[in-house]
Biopython code that builds the backbone (N, CA, C, O; Angstrom):
import numpy as np
from Bio.PDB.StructureBuilder import StructureBuilder

atoms = [
    (1, "MET", "N", (12.130, -85.751, -8.168)),
    (1, "MET", "CA", (13.094, -85.147, -7.181)),
    (1, "MET", "C", (14.372, -85.518, -7.954)),
    (1, "MET", "O", (15.224, -84.631, -7.918)),
    (2, "SER", "N", (14.669, -86.515, -8.575)),
    (2, "SER", "CA", (16.076, -86.871, -9.019)),
    (2, "SER", "C", (16.346, -85.986, -10.308)),
    (2, "SER", "O", (17.520, -85.791, -10.621)),
    (3, "GLN", "N", (15.466, -85.514, -10.968)),
    (3, "GLN", "CA", (15.764, -84.458, -12.124)),
    (3, "GLN", "C", (16.407, -83.326, -11.272)),
    (3, "GLN", "O", (17.414, -82.754, -11.690)),
    (4, "HIS", "N", (15.845, -83.002, -10.104)),
    (4, "HIS", "CA", (16.180, -81.776, -9.650)),
    (4, "HIS", "C", (17.469, -81.987, -8.685)),
    (4, "HIS", "O", (17.948, -80.980, -8.162)),
    (5, "LYS", "N", (17.993, -83.131, -8.452)),
    (5, "LYS", "CA", (19.012, -83.503, -7.536)),
    (5, "LYS", "C", (18.623, -83.358, -6.150)),
    (5, "LYS", "O", (19.503, -83.029, -5.355)),
    (6, "ILE", "N", (17.568, -83.531, -5.777)),
    (6, "ILE", "CA", (16.967, -83.331, -4.641)),
    (6, "ILE", "C", (17.577, -84.496, -3.519)),
    (6, "ILE", "O", (17.211, -85.662, -3.668)),
    (7, "VAL", "N", (18.444, -84.171, -2.483)),
    (7, "VAL", "CA", (18.764, -85.334, -1.654)),
    (7, "VAL", "C", (17.651, -85.931, -0.690)),
    (7, "VAL", "O", (17.080, -85.089, 0.003)),
    (8, "GLY", "N", (17.314, -87.057, -0.560)),
    (8, "GLY", "CA", (16.517, -87.690, 0.534)),
    (8, "GLY", "C", (17.499, -88.020, 1.519)),
    (8, "GLY", "O", (18.447, -88.779, 1.320)),
    (9, "VAL", "N", (17.200, -87.330, 2.760)),
    (9, "VAL", "CA", (18.224, -87.480, 4.052)),
    (9, "VAL", "C", (17.357, -88.687, 5.001)),
    (9, "VAL", "O", (16.345, -88.277, 5.569)),
    (10, "LEU", "N", (17.666, -89.889, 5.146)),
    (10, "LEU", "CA", (17.248, -90.704, 5.994)),
    (10, "LEU", "C", (17.878, -90.848, 7.110)),
    (10, "LEU", "O", (19.102, -90.839, 7.244)),
    (11, "LEU", "N", (16.923, -91.012, 8.105)),
    (11, "LEU", "CA", (17.418, -90.904, 9.642)),
    (11, "LEU", "C", (16.945, -92.366, 10.150)),
    (11, "LEU", "O", (15.804, -92.514, 10.589)),
    (12, "PRO", "N", (17.851, -93.425, 10.075)),
    (12, "PRO", "CA", (17.520, -94.631, 10.682)),
    (12, "PRO", "C", (17.398, -94.700, 12.062)),
    (12, "PRO", "O", (16.587, -95.509, 12.513)),
    (13, "THR", "N", (18.151, -93.896, 12.946)),
    (13, "THR", "CA", (17.997, -93.869, 14.354)),
    (13, "THR", "C", (16.685, -93.593, 14.862)),
    (13, "THR", "O", (16.098, -94.343, 15.641)),
    (14, "THR", "N", (16.134, -92.289, 14.328)),
    (14, "THR", "CA", (14.952, -92.115, 14.524)),
    (14, "THR", "C", (13.722, -92.893, 14.073)),
    (14, "THR", "O", (12.719, -92.990, 14.782)),
    (15, "GLN", "N", (13.845, -93.474, 12.794)),
    (15, "GLN", "CA", (13.008, -94.498, 12.370)),
    (15, "GLN", "C", (13.020, -95.592, 13.338)),
    (15, "GLN", "O", (11.911, -96.037, 13.633)),
    (16, "ASN", "N", (14.154, -96.177, 13.955)),
    (16, "ASN", "CA", (14.500, -97.368, 14.636)),
    (16, "ASN", "C", (13.570, -97.074, 16.239)),
    (16, "ASN", "O", (12.792, -97.827, 16.826)),
    (17, "ILE", "N", (14.003, -95.792, 16.565)),
    (17, "ILE", "CA", (13.351, -95.608, 18.114)),
    (17, "ILE", "C", (11.932, -95.237, 17.916)),
    (17, "ILE", "O", (11.185, -95.615, 18.818)),
    (18, "GLU", "N", (11.445, -94.646, 17.033)),
    (18, "GLU", "CA", (10.002, -94.223, 16.964)),
    (18, "GLU", "C", (9.389, -95.283, 16.307)),
    (18, "GLU", "O", (8.256, -95.035, 15.894)),
    (19, "LYS", "N", (9.860, -96.478, 16.081)),
    (19, "LYS", "CA", (9.041, -97.416, 15.187)),
    (19, "LYS", "C", (8.250, -96.900, 14.125)),
    (19, "LYS", "O", (7.086, -97.252, 13.935)),
    (20, "LEU", "N", (8.917, -95.994, 13.365)),
    (20, "LEU", "CA", (8.396, -95.611, 11.902)),
    (20, "LEU", "C", (8.607, -96.520, 10.717)),
    (20, "LEU", "O", (9.520, -97.335, 10.583)),
    (21, "PRO", "N", (7.750, -96.292, 9.987)),
    (21, "PRO", "CA", (7.555, -97.456, 8.577)),
    (21, "PRO", "C", (9.163, -96.842, 7.975)),
    (21, "PRO", "O", (9.736, -95.756, 8.055)),
    (22, "VAL", "N", (9.454, -98.014, 7.430)),
    (22, "VAL", "CA", (10.771, -98.050, 6.590)),
    (22, "VAL", "C", (10.544, -96.984, 5.229)),
    (22, "VAL", "O", (9.533, -97.177, 4.554)),
    (23, "PRO", "N", (11.302, -96.082, 4.910)),
    (23, "PRO", "CA", (11.085, -95.269, 3.783)),
    (23, "PRO", "C", (11.387, -96.260, 2.789)),
    (23, "PRO", "O", (12.126, -97.221, 3.003)),
    (24, "PRO", "N", (10.616, -95.939, 1.330)),
    (24, "PRO", "CA", (10.713, -96.638, 0.139)),
    (24, "PRO", "C", (12.139, -96.358, -0.450)),
    (24, "PRO", "O", (12.253, -95.696, -1.482)),
    (25, "ILE", "N", (13.292, -96.897, 0.253)),
    (25, "ILE", "CA", (14.478, -96.620, -0.422)),
    (25, "ILE", "C", (14.730, -97.294, -1.702)),
    (25, "ILE", "O", (15.364, -96.690, -2.566)),
    (26, "ARG", "N", (14.283, -98.524, -1.917)),
    (26, "ARG", "CA", (14.596, -99.367, -3.293)),
    (26, "ARG", "C", (14.022, -98.289, -4.292)),
    (26, "ARG", "O", (14.739, -97.923, -5.223)),
    (27, "MET", "N", (12.730, -97.755, -4.130)),
    (27, "MET", "CA", (11.980, -97.018, -5.438)),
    (27, "MET", "C", (12.999, -95.723, -5.361)),
    (27, "MET", "O", (13.509, -95.320, -6.407)),
    (28, "MET", "N", (13.228, -95.211, -4.361)),
    (28, "MET", "CA", (13.991, -93.894, -4.246)),
    (28, "MET", "C", (15.276, -94.378, -5.202)),
    (28, "MET", "O", (15.576, -93.626, -6.129)),
    (29, "ARG", "N", (15.921, -95.407, -5.044)),
    (29, "ARG", "CA", (17.289, -95.613, -5.949)),
    (29, "ARG", "C", (16.853, -96.024, -7.216)),
    (29, "ARG", "O", (17.485, -95.569, -8.169)),
    (30, "GLU", "N", (15.879, -96.812, -7.455)),
    (30, "GLU", "CA", (15.503, -97.244, -8.777)),
    (30, "GLU", "C", (15.138, -95.721, -9.462)),
    (30, "GLU", "O", (15.348, -95.625, -10.672)),
    (31, "ARG", "N", (14.733, -94.821, -8.920)),
    (31, "ARG", "CA", (14.573, -93.657, -9.712)),
    (31, "ARG", "C", (15.721, -92.621, -9.588)),
    (31, "ARG", "O", (15.505, -91.414, -9.697)),
    (32, "ASP", "N", (16.762, -93.064, -9.392)),
    (32, "ASP", "CA", (17.998, -92.424, -9.151)),
    (32, "ASP", "C", (17.937, -91.374, -8.513)),
    (32, "ASP", "O", (18.442, -90.406, -9.080)),
    (33, "MET", "N", (17.400, -91.167, -7.308)),
    (33, "MET", "CA", (17.037, -90.395, -6.169)),
    (33, "MET", "C", (18.468, -90.092, -5.323)),
    (33, "MET", "O", (18.889, -91.174, -4.913)),
    (34, "ILE", "N", (19.210, -89.162, -4.990)),
    (34, "ILE", "CA", (20.478, -89.185, -4.137)),
    (34, "ILE", "C", (19.839, -89.330, -2.687)),
    (34, "ILE", "O", (19.044, -88.521, -2.209)),
    (35, "VAL", "N", (20.286, -90.432, -2.083)),
    (35, "VAL", "CA", (20.049, -90.741, -0.672)),
    (35, "VAL", "C", (21.234, -90.540, 0.228)),
    (35, "VAL", "O", (22.346, -90.966, -0.087)),
    (36, "ALA", "N", (20.987, -89.851, 1.420)),
    (36, "ALA", "CA", (21.928, -89.432, 2.393)),
    (36, "ALA", "C", (21.401, -90.011, 3.626)),
    (36, "ALA", "O", (20.204, -90.223, 3.818)),
    (37, "LEU", "N", (22.541, -90.312, 4.629)),
    (37, "LEU", "CA", (22.154, -90.629, 5.806)),
    (37, "LEU", "C", (22.501, -89.583, 6.893)),
    (37, "LEU", "O", (23.523, -88.908, 6.759)),
    (38, "GLY", "N", (21.673, -89.417, 7.989)),
    (38, "GLY", "CA", (21.861, -88.665, 8.993)),
    (38, "GLY", "C", (21.618, -89.306, 10.184)),
    (38, "GLY", "O", (20.963, -90.342, 10.294)),
    (39, "SER", "N", (22.234, -88.587, 11.233)),
    (39, "SER", "CA", (22.121, -88.962, 12.685)),
    (39, "SER", "C", (20.616, -88.505, 13.213)),
    (39, "SER", "O", (19.888, -89.297, 13.813)),
    (40, "ASP", "N", (20.345, -87.541, 13.008)),
    (40, "ASP", "CA", (19.091, -86.804, 13.558)),
    (40, "ASP", "C", (19.289, -86.553, 15.054)),
    (40, "ASP", "O", (18.443, -86.735, 15.929)),
    (41, "PHE", "N", (20.463, -86.134, 15.201)),
    (41, "PHE", "CA", (21.043, -85.927, 16.947)),
    (41, "PHE", "C", (19.870, -84.992, 17.316)),
    (41, "PHE", "O", (19.771, -83.801, 17.022)),
    (42, "CYS", "N", (19.040, -85.715, 17.981)),
    (42, "CYS", "CA", (18.011, -84.642, 18.674)),
    (42, "CYS", "C", (17.489, -85.413, 20.009)),
    (42, "CYS", "O", (17.886, -86.534, 20.329)),
    (43, "PRO", "N", (16.574, -84.673, 20.714)),
    (43, "PRO", "CA", (16.056, -85.464, 21.874)),
    (43, "PRO", "C", (15.655, -86.791, 21.824)),
    (43, "PRO", "O", (15.981, -87.631, 22.663)),
    (44, "ASN", "N", (14.732, -87.061, 20.549)),
    (44, "ASN", "CA", (14.243, -88.318, 20.432)),
    (44, "ASN", "C", (15.051, -89.237, 19.916)),
    (44, "ASN", "O", (14.612, -90.386, 19.882)),
    (45, "ALA", "N", (16.341, -88.989, 19.419)),
    (45, "ALA", "CA", (17.058, -89.964, 18.934)),
    (45, "ALA", "C", (18.639, -89.474, 19.059)),
    (45, "ALA", "O", (19.250, -89.124, 18.049)),
    (46, "PHE", "N", (19.250, -89.473, 20.353)),
    (46, "PHE", "CA", (20.211, -89.004, 20.949)),
    (46, "PHE", "C", (21.442, -89.971, 20.506)),
    (46, "PHE", "O", (21.949, -90.796, 21.265)),
    (47, "CYS", "N", (21.815, -89.761, 19.259)),
    (47, "CYS", "CA", (22.865, -90.788, 18.760)),
    (47, "CYS", "C", (23.580, -89.861, 17.565)),
    (47, "CYS", "O", (22.990, -89.396, 16.590)),
    (48, "TYR", "N", (24.925, -89.718, 17.868)),
    (48, "TYR", "CA", (25.809, -89.123, 16.915)),
    (48, "TYR", "C", (26.949, -90.232, 16.271)),
    (48, "TYR", "O", (27.996, -89.937, 15.695)),
    (49, "ASN", "N", (26.549, -91.251, 16.480)),
    (49, "ASN", "CA", (27.502, -92.251, 15.940)),
    (49, "ASN", "C", (27.104, -92.888, 14.627)),
    (49, "ASN", "O", (26.137, -93.649, 14.581)),
    (50, "MET", "N", (27.729, -92.636, 13.700)),
    (50, "MET", "CA", (27.718, -92.611, 12.364)),
    (50, "MET", "C", (27.673, -94.142, 11.919)),
    (50, "MET", "O", (27.064, -94.549, 10.931)),
    (51, "GLY", "N", (28.497, -95.016, 12.903)),
    (51, "GLY", "CA", (28.715, -96.372, 12.551)),
    (51, "GLY", "C", (27.280, -96.862, 13.015)),
    (51, "GLY", "O", (26.714, -97.470, 12.107)),
    (52, "MET", "N", (26.519, -96.760, 14.212)),
    (52, "MET", "CA", (25.261, -96.981, 14.542)),
    (52, "MET", "C", (24.372, -96.713, 13.254)),
    (52, "MET", "O", (23.933, -97.691, 12.649)),
    (53, "VAL", "N", (24.104, -95.503, 12.834)),
    (53, "VAL", "CA", (23.332, -94.883, 11.744)),
    (53, "VAL", "C", (23.408, -95.882, 10.443)),
    (53, "VAL", "O", (22.453, -96.334, 9.811)),
    (54, "ALA", "N", (24.816, -96.101, 10.216)),
    (54, "ALA", "CA", (25.097, -97.102, 9.135)),
    (54, "ALA", "C", (24.516, -98.673, 9.310)),
    (54, "ALA", "O", (24.083, -99.414, 8.428)),
    (55, "HIS", "N", (24.641, -98.901, 10.617)),
    (55, "HIS", "CA", (24.147, -100.402, 11.036)),
    (55, "HIS", "C", (22.695, -100.448, 10.877)),
    (55, "HIS", "O", (22.267, -101.447, 10.300)),
    (56, "PHE", "N", (21.858, -99.586, 11.261)),
    (56, "PHE", "CA", (20.661, -99.660, 11.254)),
    (56, "PHE", "C", (20.149, -99.303, 9.646)),
    (56, "PHE", "O", (19.150, -99.920, 9.277)),
    (57, "ALA", "N", (20.674, -98.496, 8.826)),
    (57, "ALA", "CA", (20.584, -98.401, 7.468)),
    (57, "ALA", "C", (20.822, -99.682, 6.833)),
    (57, "ALA", "O", (20.071, -100.040, 5.926)),
    (58, "CYS", "N", (21.915, -100.509, 7.265)),
    (58, "CYS", "CA", (21.914, -102.009, 6.456)),
    (58, "CYS", "C", (20.859, -102.984, 7.123)),
    (58, "CYS", "O", (20.301, -103.828, 6.422)),
    (59, "THR", "N", (20.592, -102.876, 8.433)),
    (59, "THR", "CA", (19.642, -103.974, 8.870)),
    (59, "THR", "C", (18.226, -103.483, 8.739)),
    (59, "THR", "O", (17.323, -104.278, 8.478)),
    (60, "ASN", "N", (18.011, -102.238, 8.907)),
    (60, "ASN", "CA", (16.508, -101.859, 8.852)),
    (60, "ASN", "C", (16.302, -101.716, 7.560)),
    (60, "ASN", "O", (15.282, -102.221, 7.090)),
    (61, "TYR", "N", (17.235, -100.985, 6.680)),
    (61, "TYR", "CA", (16.740, -100.638, 5.374)),
    (61, "TYR", "C", (17.046, -101.421, 4.219)),
    (61, "TYR", "O", (16.636, -101.200, 3.080)),
    (62, "ARG", "N", (17.950, -102.543, 4.664)),
    (62, "ARG", "CA", (18.595, -103.461, 3.705)),
    (62, "ARG", "C", (19.306, -102.766, 2.662)),
    (62, "ARG", "O", (19.309, -103.235, 1.524)),
    (63, "MET", "N", (20.023, -101.491, 2.989)),
    (63, "MET", "CA", (21.038, -100.944, 2.320)),
    (63, "MET", "C", (22.286, -102.077, 2.279)),
    (63, "MET", "O", (22.333, -102.947, 3.149)),
    (64, "THR", "N", (23.198, -102.011, 1.309)),
    (64, "THR", "CA", (24.456, -102.431, 1.365)),
    (64, "THR", "C", (25.526, -101.776, 2.111)),
    (64, "THR", "O", (25.337, -100.572, 2.282)),
    (65, "PRO", "N", (26.436, -102.184, 2.523)),
    (65, "PRO", "CA", (27.419, -101.446, 3.328)),
    (65, "PRO", "C", (27.856, -100.381, 2.276)),
    (65, "PRO", "O", (28.004, -99.202, 2.599)),
    (66, "GLY", "N", (28.025, -100.761, 1.218)),
    (66, "GLY", "CA", (28.682, -99.781, 0.271)),
    (66, "GLY", "C", (27.616, -98.459, 0.031)),
    (66, "GLY", "O", (27.924, -97.274, -0.090)),
    (67, "GLU", "N", (26.350, -99.038, 0.005)),
    (67, "GLU", "CA", (25.451, -97.935, -0.261)),
    (67, "GLU", "C", (25.307, -96.964, 1.210)),
    (67, "GLU", "O", (24.977, -95.781, 1.122)),
    (68, "ALA", "N", (25.515, -97.439, 2.185)),
    (68, "ALA", "CA", (25.397, -96.910, 3.475)),
    (68, "ALA", "C", (26.601, -96.077, 3.698)),
    (68, "ALA", "O", (26.576, -95.154, 4.511)),
    (69, "LEU", "N", (27.725, -96.390, 2.957)),
    (69, "LEU", "CA", (29.052, -95.695, 3.014)),
    (69, "LEU", "C", (28.967, -94.370, 2.500)),
    (69, "LEU", "O", (29.299, -93.301, 3.013)),
    (70, "VAL", "N", (28.445, -94.639, 1.356)),
    (70, "VAL", "CA", (28.129, -93.600, 0.013)),
    (70, "VAL", "C", (27.181, -92.423, 0.671)),
    (70, "VAL", "O", (27.340, -91.209, 0.546)),
    (71, "ALA", "N", (26.307, -93.009, 1.294)),
    (71, "ALA", "CA", (25.267, -92.073, 1.777)),
    (71, "ALA", "C", (25.437, -91.439, 3.088)),
    (71, "ALA", "O", (24.813, -90.417, 3.374)),
    (72, "ALA", "N", (26.361, -92.073, 3.999)),
    (72, "ALA", "CA", (26.770, -91.136, 5.084)),
    (72, "ALA", "C", (27.931, -90.276, 5.049)),
    (72, "ALA", "O", (28.314, -89.648, 6.035)),
    (73, "THR", "N", (28.536, -90.242, 3.827)),
    (73, "THR", "CA", (29.697, -89.494, 3.371)),
    (73, "THR", "C", (29.483, -88.547, 2.227)),
    (73, "THR", "O", (29.133, -87.382, 2.415)),
    (74, "LEU", "N", (29.673, -89.005, 1.170)),
    (74, "LEU", "CA", (29.675, -88.173, 0.037)),
    (74, "LEU", "C", (28.409, -87.626, -0.535)),
    (74, "LEU", "O", (28.360, -86.652, -1.285)),
    (75, "ASN", "N", (27.202, -88.456, -0.049)),
    (75, "ASN", "CA", (25.918, -87.877, -0.521)),
    (75, "ASN", "C", (25.541, -86.991, 0.778)),
    (75, "ASN", "O", (24.833, -86.003, 0.586)),
    (76, "ALA", "N", (25.903, -87.240, 1.872)),
    (76, "ALA", "CA", (25.591, -86.268, 2.936)),
    (76, "ALA", "C", (26.163, -85.085, 2.864)),
    (76, "ALA", "O", (25.489, -84.133, 3.258)),
    (77, "ALA", "N", (27.447, -84.846, 2.384)),
    (77, "ALA", "CA", (28.094, -83.684, 2.039)),
    (77, "ALA", "C", (27.409, -82.946, 0.915)),
    (77, "ALA", "O", (27.244, -81.726, 0.947)),
    (78, "TYR", "N", (27.085, -83.578, 0.098)),
    (78, "TYR", "CA", (26.203, -83.048, -1.050)),
    (78, "TYR", "C", (24.689, -82.528, -0.603)),
    (78, "TYR", "O", (24.232, -81.533, -1.164)),
    (79, "ALA", "N", (24.030, -83.119, 0.270)),
    (79, "ALA", "CA", (22.930, -82.615, 1.025)),
    (79, "ALA", "C", (23.007, -81.466, 1.602)),
    (79, "ALA", "O", (22.058, -80.684, 1.658)),
    (80, "LEU", "N", (24.454, -81.194, 2.219)),
    (80, "LEU", "CA", (24.870, -79.866, 2.854)),
    (80, "LEU", "C", (25.528, -78.965, 1.806)),
    (80, "LEU", "O", (25.910, -77.891, 2.270)),
    (81, "LYS", "N", (25.733, -79.140, 0.597)),
    (81, "LYS", "CA", (26.316, -78.506, -0.400)),
    (81, "LYS", "C", (27.787, -78.215, -0.186)),
    (81, "LYS", "O", (28.365, -77.183, -0.525)),
    (82, "ARG", "N", (28.286, -79.210, 0.390)),
    (82, "ARG", "CA", (29.749, -79.104, 0.918)),
    (82, "ARG", "C", (30.619, -80.258, 0.239)),
    (82, "ARG", "O", (31.690, -80.690, 0.664)),
    (83, "GLU", "N", (29.975, -80.642, -0.838)),
    (83, "GLU", "CA", (30.584, -82.182, -1.570)),
    (83, "GLU", "C", (32.047, -81.578, -2.162)),
    (83, "GLU", "O", (32.914, -82.434, -2.340)),
    (84, "GLY", "N", (32.374, -80.279, -2.461)),
    (84, "GLY", "CA", (33.401, -79.965, -2.978)),
    (84, "GLY", "C", (34.567, -79.606, -2.080)),
    (84, "GLY", "O", (35.732, -79.323, -2.362)),
    (85, "GLU", "N", (33.898, -79.701, -0.856)),
    (85, "GLU", "CA", (35.035, -79.519, 0.354)),
    (85, "GLU", "C", (35.301, -80.940, 1.285)),
    (85, "GLU", "O", (36.339, -81.229, 1.881)),
    (86, "VAL", "N", (34.207, -81.620, 1.225)),
    (86, "VAL", "CA", (34.324, -82.824, 2.311)),
    (86, "VAL", "C", (33.470, -83.965, 1.611)),
    (86, "VAL", "O", (32.857, -83.844, 0.551)),
    (87, "GLY", "N", (33.549, -85.055, 2.382)),
    (87, "GLY", "CA", (32.668, -86.161, 1.845)),
    (87, "GLY", "C", (33.417, -87.315, 1.304)),
    (87, "GLY", "O", (33.037, -88.480, 1.421)),
    (88, "SER", "N", (34.557, -86.920, 0.675)),
    (88, "SER", "CA", (35.391, -88.053, -0.204)),
    (88, "SER", "C", (36.858, -87.770, 0.183)),
    (88, "SER", "O", (37.203, -86.680, 0.639)),
    (89, "ILE", "N", (37.659, -88.741, -0.007)),
    (89, "ILE", "CA", (38.873, -88.536, 0.147)),
    (89, "ILE", "C", (39.647, -88.106, -1.062)),
    (89, "ILE", "O", (40.056, -89.019, -1.779)),
    (90, "GLU", "N", (39.890, -86.995, -1.378)),
    (90, "GLU", "CA", (40.531, -86.197, -2.782)),
    (90, "GLU", "C", (41.520, -85.042, -2.197)),
    (90, "GLU", "O", (41.385, -84.346, -1.191)),
    (91, "GLU", "N", (42.503, -85.072, -3.117)),
    (91, "GLU", "CA", (43.357, -83.896, -2.785)),
    (91, "GLU", "C", (42.559, -82.401, -2.692)),
    (91, "GLU", "O", (41.648, -82.053, -3.443)),
    (92, "GLY", "N", (42.943, -81.869, -1.945)),
    (92, "GLY", "CA", (42.174, -80.435, -1.566)),
    (92, "GLY", "C", (41.133, -80.504, -0.829)),
    (92, "GLY", "O", (40.535, -79.438, -0.682)),
    (93, "LYS", "N", (40.641, -81.571, -0.225)),
    (93, "LYS", "CA", (39.385, -81.605, 0.378)),
    (93, "LYS", "C", (39.818, -81.758, 2.112)),
    (93, "LYS", "O", (40.928, -82.172, 2.445)),
    (94, "MET", "N", (39.066, -81.473, 2.824)),
    (94, "MET", "CA", (39.247, -81.682, 4.166)),
    (94, "MET", "C", (38.714, -82.966, 4.421)),
    (94, "MET", "O", (37.848, -83.533, 3.755)),
    (95, "ALA", "N", (39.438, -83.497, 5.693)),
    (95, "ALA", "CA", (39.139, -84.893, 5.781)),
    (95, "ALA", "C", (39.150, -85.159, 7.370)),
    (95, "ALA", "O", (40.128, -84.801, 8.026)),
    (96, "ASP", "N", (38.155, -85.731, 7.922)),
    (96, "ASP", "CA", (38.357, -86.393, 9.470)),
    (96, "ASP", "C", (38.478, -88.183, 8.940)),
    (96, "ASP", "O", (37.701, -88.760, 8.180)),
    (97, "MET", "N", (39.302, -88.572, 9.401)),
    (97, "MET", "CA", (39.558, -90.054, 9.011)),
    (97, "MET", "C", (39.453, -90.816, 10.142)),
    (97, "MET", "O", (39.756, -90.370, 11.249)),
    (98, "LEU", "N", (39.021, -92.008, 9.948)),
    (98, "LEU", "CA", (38.887, -93.151, 11.044)),
    (98, "LEU", "C", (39.590, -94.269, 10.394)),
    (98, "LEU", "O", (39.238, -94.828, 9.355)),
    (99, "LEU", "N", (40.821, -94.586, 11.254)),
    (99, "LEU", "CA", (41.517, -95.819, 10.753)),
    (99, "LEU", "C", (41.334, -97.088, 11.772)),
    (99, "LEU", "O", (41.696, -96.996, 12.945)),
    (100, "LEU", "N", (40.899, -97.967, 11.378)),
    (100, "LEU", "CA", (40.535, -99.082, 12.057)),
    (100, "LEU", "C", (41.448, -100.327, 11.606)),
    (100, "LEU", "O", (41.985, -100.619, 10.538)),
    (101, "ASP", "N", (41.392, -100.987, 12.977)),
    (101, "ASP", "CA", (42.660, -102.421, 12.684)),
    (101, "ASP", "C", (41.469, -103.564, 12.848)),
    (101, "ASP", "O", (41.122, -104.100, 13.901)),
    (102, "VAL", "N", (40.955, -103.783, 11.561)),
    (102, "VAL", "CA", (40.081, -104.810, 11.324)),
    (102, "VAL", "C", (40.278, -105.483, 10.185)),
    (102, "VAL", "O", (40.931, -104.937, 9.295)),
    (103, "GLU", "N", (39.731, -106.841, 9.993)),
    (103, "GLU", "CA", (39.812, -107.326, 8.696)),
    (103, "GLU", "C", (39.505, -106.992, 7.535)),
    (103, "GLU", "O", (40.222, -107.196, 6.555)),
    (104, "ASP", "N", (37.985, -106.232, 7.510)),
    (104, "ASP", "CA", (37.375, -105.704, 6.511)),
    (104, "ASP", "C", (36.775, -104.612, 7.036)),
    (104, "ASP", "O", (36.415, -104.591, 8.213)),
    (105, "TRP", "N", (36.582, -103.423, 6.068)),
    (105, "TRP", "CA", (35.790, -102.274, 6.479)),
    (105, "TRP", "C", (34.414, -102.203, 6.721)),
    (105, "TRP", "O", (33.897, -101.247, 7.300)),
    (106, "VAL", "N", (33.704, -103.326, 6.239)),
    (106, "VAL", "CA", (32.511, -103.616, 6.505)),
    (106, "VAL", "C", (32.144, -103.597, 8.355)),
    (106, "VAL", "O", (31.076, -103.280, 8.880)),
    (107, "TYR", "N", (33.242, -103.984, 8.940)),
    (107, "TYR", "CA", (33.115, -103.837, 10.276)),
    (107, "TYR", "C", (32.603, -102.570, 10.907)),
    (107, "TYR", "O", (31.942, -102.631, 11.944)),
    (108, "PHE", "N", (32.824, -101.664, 10.446)),
    (108, "PHE", "CA", (32.318, -100.409, 10.719)),
    (108, "PHE", "C", (30.741, -100.290, 10.700)),
    (108, "PHE", "O", (30.098, -99.597, 11.489)),
    (109, "VAL", "N", (30.262, -100.989, 9.785)),
    (109, "VAL", "CA", (28.993, -101.206, 9.623)),
    (109, "VAL", "C", (28.138, -102.201, 10.650)),
    (109, "VAL", "O", (27.146, -101.863, 11.296)),
    (110, "TYR", "N", (28.739, -103.451, 10.639)),
    (110, "TYR", "CA", (28.320, -104.500, 11.302)),
    (110, "TYR", "C", (28.698, -104.331, 12.950)),
    (110, "TYR", "O", (27.967, -104.955, 13.718)),
    (111, "ALA", "N", (29.603, -103.667, 13.435)),
    (111, "ALA", "CA", (30.032, -103.567, 14.729)),
    (111, "ALA", "C", (29.090, -102.855, 15.718)),
    (111, "ALA", "O", (29.412, -101.794, 16.253)),
    (112, "PHE", "N", (27.915, -103.474, 15.944)),
    (112, "PHE", "CA", (26.791, -102.918, 16.701)),
    (112, "PHE", "C", (27.037, -102.229, 17.735)),
    (112, "PHE", "O", (27.137, -102.898, 18.764)),
    (113, "GLY", "N", (27.207, -100.828, 17.865)),
    (113, "GLY", "CA", (27.501, -100.124, 19.059)),
    (113, "GLY", "C", (28.927, -100.109, 19.324)),
    (113, "GLY", "O", (29.205, -99.398, 20.291)),
    (114, "ASP", "N", (29.884, -100.654, 18.785)),
    (114, "ASP", "CA", (31.269, -100.545, 19.155)),
    (114, "ASP", "C", (31.902, -99.012, 19.071)),
    (114, "ASP", "O", (31.727, -98.329, 18.062)),
    (115, "CYS", "N", (32.588, -98.570, 20.114)),
    (115, "CYS", "CA", (33.126, -96.937, 19.828)),
    (115, "CYS", "C", (34.404, -97.152, 19.197)),
    (115, "CYS", "O", (35.091, -96.132, 19.140)),
    (116, "PHE", "N", (34.914, -98.199, 18.705)),
    (116, "PHE", "CA", (36.174, -98.108, 17.919)),
    (116, "PHE", "C", (37.430, -97.576, 18.844)),
    (116, "PHE", "O", (38.554, -97.631, 18.346)),
    (117, "ILE", "N", (37.286, -97.123, 20.023)),
    (117, "ILE", "CA", (38.358, -96.900, 20.774)),
    (117, "ILE", "C", (38.943, -97.657, 21.538)),
    (117, "ILE", "O", (39.933, -97.266, 22.156)),
]
sb = StructureBuilder()
sb.init_structure("model")
sb.init_model(0)
sb.init_chain("A")
sb.init_seg("    ")
for serial, (resi, resn, name, xyz) in enumerate(atoms, 1):
    if name == "N":
        sb.init_residue(resn, " ", resi, " ")
    sb.init_atom(name, np.array(xyz, "f"), 0.0, 1.0, " ", f" {name:<3s}", serial, name[0])
structure = sb.get_structure()
């Protein structure tokens, strides 16, 4: 799959709610597969809070905060074939930005359930 640049979109909130097995993330990464995170906003996982998605990716999947950030932004844009338009902060790209008054950016991942408002 990595040869063909297929993106594995992981759904941590669904996995957590449904008590599904953890996907083989380390094997996917070792084989250079592109991994993205999604909220799977649907009736069984009614969550669109990407901070919560990243939190579960770090705690349940053992992803690092950096891995979760890239998976939730640039790799998610790549999965939607929109990496040229969104997914990273670059000149010419559209951006939704979240500015936090916190000591460290990893607060976004570890602030369980915080709405940042």
